[in-house]
C-alpha positions as CSV (number, residue, x, y, z in Angstrom):
1,M,7.2,50.9,49.8
2,R,9.8,53.5,50.7
3,K,10.6,56.4,48.5
4,P,13.5,55.8,46.2
5,R,16.6,57.9,47.1
6,I,18.0,59.8,44.1
7,L,21.3,61.6,43.9
8,A,21.1,64.4,41.3
9,F,24.0,66.3,39.8
10,S,25.5,67.5,36.6
11,G,28.9,66.8,35.1
12,S,29.7,70.5,35.1
13,A,31.2,72.9,37.7
14,R,30.6,76.0,35.7
15,R,28.7,78.7,37.7
16,E,26.0,79.2,35.0
17,S,25.9,75.6,33.9
18,F,22.9,74.7,31.7
19,N,23.2,71.1,32.9
20,Q,23.1,72.1,36.6
21,R,19.9,74.1,35.8
22,L,18.5,71.1,34.0
23,V,19.3,68.6,36.8
24,E,17.7,71.0,39.4
25,F,14.6,71.3,37.2
26,A,14.5,67.5,36.8
27,A,15.0,67.0,40.6
28,T,11.8,69.0,41.2
29,N,10.0,66.6,38.9
30,A,11.5,63.6,40.6
31,R,10.2,64.8,44.0
32,A,6.8,65.2,42.5
33,A,7.0,61.7,41.2
34,G,7.6,60.3,44.7
35,A,11.3,60.3,45.2
36,E,13.6,61.7,47.9
37,V,16.2,63.7,46.0
38,T,19.6,65.0,47.0
39,V,20.9,67.6,44.6
40,I,24.7,68.3,44.7
41,N,27.1,70.3,42.7
42,L,30.5,68.7,41.8
43,R,32.1,72.1,42.3
44,D,31.7,71.4,46.0
45,F,33.8,68.2,45.7
46,P,37.2,69.1,44.1
47,M,39.6,66.2,43.6
48,P,42.9,65.6,41.8
49,I,42.9,63.7,38.6
50,M,42.6,60.0,39.4
51,N,46.1,58.7,39.9
52,Q,46.9,55.3,41.5
53,D,50.1,56.8,43.0
54,I,48.0,59.3,44.9
55,E,45.6,56.5,46.0
56,R,48.4,54.2,47.1
57,E,50.5,56.9,48.9
58,E,47.7,59.1,50.4
59,G,44.5,57.0,50.1
60,P,41.4,58.3,48.3
61,P,40.8,62.1,48.6
62,E,38.3,63.1,51.2
63,N,35.9,64.4,48.6
64,A,36.0,61.1,46.7
65,T,35.1,59.3,50.0
66,R,32.3,61.7,50.6
67,L,30.9,61.3,47.1
68,K,31.2,57.5,47.3
69,T,29.2,57.5,50.5
70,L,26.5,59.6,48.8
71,F,26.4,57.2,45.8
72,I,26.1,54.2,48.1
73,E,23.3,55.8,50.2
74,H,21.2,56.4,47.1
75,D,19.2,54.1,44.8
76,G,19.9,55.9,41.6
77,L,21.6,58.8,39.8
78,L,19.8,61.6,38.0
79,L,22.6,62.9,35.9
80,A,22.8,65.9,33.5
81,A,25.9,65.2,31.5
82,P,27.4,68.0,29.3
83,E,29.1,67.1,26.1
84,Y,32.8,68.1,25.6
85,N,34.1,67.4,22.1
86,S,31.4,64.7,21.5
87,S,32.2,62.9,24.8
88,I,32.0,63.0,28.6
89,T,33.5,65.9,30.6
90,P,36.8,65.4,32.4
91,L,35.1,66.4,35.7
92,L,32.4,63.7,35.3
93,K,34.9,61.0,34.2
94,N,37.2,61.8,37.1
95,T,34.3,61.7,39.6
96,L,33.1,58.3,38.3
97,D,36.7,56.9,38.4
98,W,37.4,58.0,42.0
99,V,34.0,56.7,43.2
100,S,34.6,53.4,41.5
101,R,37.8,52.6,43.5
102,R,37.6,49.7,45.9
103,V,38.6,50.2,49.5
104,G,39.4,47.3,51.8
105,D,37.0,44.4,51.7
106,E,34.1,46.1,50.1
107,P,32.5,44.5,47.0
108,P,33.7,45.8,43.6
109,M,31.8,48.7,42.3
110,V,29.7,49.0,45.5
111,A,28.7,52.5,44.6
112,Y,27.2,51.5,41.3
113,R,25.9,47.9,41.4
114,N,22.2,47.4,41.6
115,K,21.5,51.0,41.0
116,T,19.6,52.9,38.3
117,A,20.6,56.0,36.3
118,A,18.7,58.5,34.1
119,L,20.6,60.7,31.6
120,L,19.9,64.3,30.7
121,S,21.9,66.8,28.8
122,A,21.7,70.5,27.7
123,S,23.8,72.1,25.1
124,P,23.9,75.3,23.1
125,G,24.2,73.2,20.0
126,R,21.4,71.6,18.0
127,L,22.0,68.0,19.2
128,G,21.6,68.9,22.9
129,G,24.6,66.9,24.0
130,L,23.4,63.6,22.6
131,R,26.8,62.4,21.5
132,G,28.2,62.8,25.0
133,L,25.3,60.7,26.5
134,V,26.4,57.7,24.3
135,H,29.7,57.6,26.2
136,T,28.2,58.4,29.6
137,R,25.7,55.5,29.1
138,A,28.5,53.1,28.1
139,I,30.6,54.0,31.2
140,L,27.7,53.7,33.7
141,S,26.6,50.4,32.2
142,T,30.1,49.0,32.4
143,L,30.2,50.1,36.1
144,G,27.1,48.0,36.7
145,M,24.3,50.4,36.6
146,L,20.9,49.9,35.0
147,V,20.7,53.0,32.7
148,M,17.2,54.0,31.6
149,P,16.7,53.6,27.8
150,G,14.9,56.9,27.6
151,Q,16.8,60.2,28.0
152,A,16.3,63.9,27.5
153,S,18.5,66.4,25.7
154,I,17.9,70.1,25.5
155,S,19.2,71.9,22.4
156,S,19.7,75.6,22.2
157,A,20.1,75.7,25.9
158,A,21.0,79.3,26.1
159,A,17.4,80.1,25.2
160,A,15.8,77.1,26.9
161,F,15.4,78.3,30.5
162,D,13.6,81.1,32.2
163,E,15.1,83.3,34.9
164,N,14.0,80.8,37.6
165,G,15.6,77.8,35.9
166,A,12.4,76.3,34.5
167,L,12.3,75.1,30.9
168,L,10.4,77.4,28.6
169,H,9.2,75.1,25.9
170,D,6.5,72.5,26.3
171,Y,8.3,69.9,24.3
172,D,11.4,70.2,26.5
173,R,9.4,70.1,29.7
174,N,7.3,67.1,28.6
175,T,10.5,65.2,27.6
176,V,12.2,65.8,30.9
177,N,9.0,65.1,32.9
178,S,8.4,61.8,31.0
179,T,12.1,60.7,31.4
180,V,12.1,61.5,35.1
181,G,8.7,59.9,35.7
182,D,9.8,56.7,34.0
183,F,13.1,56.7,35.9
184,I,11.4,57.0,39.3
185,T,9.0,54.2,38.4
186,L,11.9,52.0,37.3
187,T,13.9,52.9,40.5
188,K,10.9,52.1,42.7
189,R,10.7,48.6,41.2
190,F,14.4,48.0,41.1
191,A,15.3,49.3,44.6
């Protein structure tokens, strides 16, 4: 059985993003669980706000095409989704929208169908970004992904990581390790 290919990223482009730290920590665990993991930062893929006029007149932005190719090449998404005002970040929503666009004769939602997703979040607040994960889960499910029931959210994120980006608290580490381990097992079976 081949190693599952996982694309790992956060829905934040902030330089000191807690969610980027979290997804990088989780990616290490995914590799240890037997996956091949590609970690990206959406800051490296700037795109205009999804607009069908742009799409019709200019085609999809180059970075949307690059991201879509990455999504297609991987079996699952390991996603750390920040919460903005109890919902998904504009950056993440815009990314998912551009990647979802059909080009030519390709099947609908080719970048999402028959793929798995695991959700993580980190937030300075006490809920750890849980409210935003509800919306993220709904969107990914609608796009055709199998989203893992389990998820991990890290509260008080400003004090949750050490200087190397590792989680400090046993409970947080164990929750992420368990979520990621279950995700890799599911993806191996599903891929």
